[in-house]
N, C-alpha and C positions, 0 to 999 in steps of 0.2 A: 902291775897295777891296772885294774880295769878302768874303762872310760868313766863309768859311774863313780867309782871310788876316787878317781882323779878329780872329777867335777865336785864331788862332795868335799874332798880335802881343800880344794880351792875356795869353795863357798864358806867353809868353816874358818879358814884363815882370814878371809875377807871380813866376815861378820865379827870375828874376835878383834880385828884391828879397829873396826868401827865402834864396837863396844868400848875398847880402850880409849879411843879418842873422845867419845861421848862422856865417859867417866872423868877423863882428864879435864875437859872443858867445864863440866859440871862442878868439879872441885874448885876451879878458879872462880866460878860464880858464887859458890858457897863462901869462899874466903873474901872476895872483893866486891860482891854485889853484882847487879845486872850490868856489867861492863861489856862494851863492844870490843872486838867482834865476837866474843865468846857467847853472848846471849843469843845471837842469831845463829852462829855455827853449831851450837849444841843442839838446836832444833833440827838443823840439816843432818847432823849425825844420826838423830833419831829416825829421820826419813831413810837414811842409808841403811840402817839396821833393818827397817821394815821391808825395804826392797830386797835385801839379801835373804831375810826370813821367808819372804814370799817365794823366792826361787828355791830355797831349801824344801819348802812344803810342796811346791809344784813338782819336784822330783822325788817326793816321798822320803826325804831325808829329815831326820830329827833336827830341830833348831836347838843349838846348844844354849845353856843358860848363860846369862851375863855374869861372869865371874869378876868383873872389874868395878861394877857400880858400888860407890861408897868406899872403895878400897884404894883409891889413888889420892895421894896428898897433893895439894896445890903448891906451886913454887912459892918462894919467899916474896917475890915482887911481880908486878904486872909485866915489867920488861922481860923477866925470866919466863913468864908464862907465854908472852908473845914469841920469844925466841924458841920455846918448846913447841909452840904451834907451827912455826916455820919448819922446824925439823920434822915434826910429825906429818905435816902435809906433803913435804918432799918425799918422805919415806912411803906415805900412802900412795902417791901417784906412781912411784917406782914399783910398789907391790902390784898395783893393777896392771902396769906394763908387763911385769913378769908373769902374772897369772893369766893374762890374755894370750900369752904365747903357749900356754899349756892346755887351754880349754877350747873345745870345739863347739859347745852348745851356743846357738845364736842368741838366745835370751840372756844367758850369762854374759856373753861377750858384750851385749848392748848395755847391760847394767854395769859391768865393769867399766866400760867406756864413759858412761854417764857419771859414775862416781869418781873416776879419775879426773874427768873434766871439772867436776865440782871442786875437788881438791886443788887442782893445778890452776884453774882459771878464776875461782872465787875465793876459796879459803886461804890459799897461800898469799895472794895479793893483799887480802884483808889483814893477815898477820904481819906482813911486811909493812903495811901502812900503820899498823899499831906500833911497830918499832920506830917508824919514822916520826910518828906523833910524839912518842915518848922521848925522842932524841937520844936514843941509846948509843948511837955512833958505832955499834958493833953488830954485825950480821951473824947469823947462825945458819949453818947448813951450807952445802956446796952451792956457790953462786947465788946466795940469797940477795945480794945487792943492797941490803940494809945498811944504812950509815954511809952510803956512797955519795949522798947529796942528790942523787937522782930520784925521780918519782918511782914508787914501787912498780915493778914490771911483771908481766905475766910469767908463769912458770915456764920452764923449758918445754919446748914442743915435743911431740912424740918422736920416737926413734927415727921416723921417716924424714925428720927435718922440716915438716910442714909447720907453717905459722899457726899460732893459736886460732886465728880466724878460719883458716882452712880446716883445722881440726874440728872446730865447732860446727862448721857447715857439714863436714862428714858425719858428725854425731847426729845432726838433725836428719840427714838423709837416712842414716841407720835406724833412727827412731821410726820413721815412716815405714821402712821395710819390715821392721819387727812387728809393728801393729798389724801387718798383713799375715803374719805367721799364725797357723792354727794353734789354739790353746789346748793344753792338756786339761782334762776335767779332773776334779778331785781335790 
């Protein structure tokens, strides 16, 4: 597999995961109305799609169509929807960890890090708080901590074992460095 095709495959996997998340959260909104955290997170998923589409275009790769919009059914309850959100965001962060080990492109690595951080540090805690508010008493996903009586906690830190704060500081530093990278025209 060439470097370009490996990057393309990683970007396509990522955008399809973001399409799926956006469609899932939109289905919850269609069924239950403008409930949080779905109303906020569905907008974030749109920004994630846009960031990945921009990377695909920057590398002259075709942006795949969204094959999930309007095709995902909402769960039967908000508790189930929040549990699904926990599971989806854990899987999303793990996907970005895996993809980051296969890609060398600095811009892609930065976007993957930002999207992983959004999932792990923003979306996942919001879905865990949703479960806590609903009083479900049952967590979903490995180590979700929901129903434990404790306040929702940040997602597991990256494989390095760094705390979420250290991870966020590293992301901020990476953002500064990537802004200094030359941009491809086109």
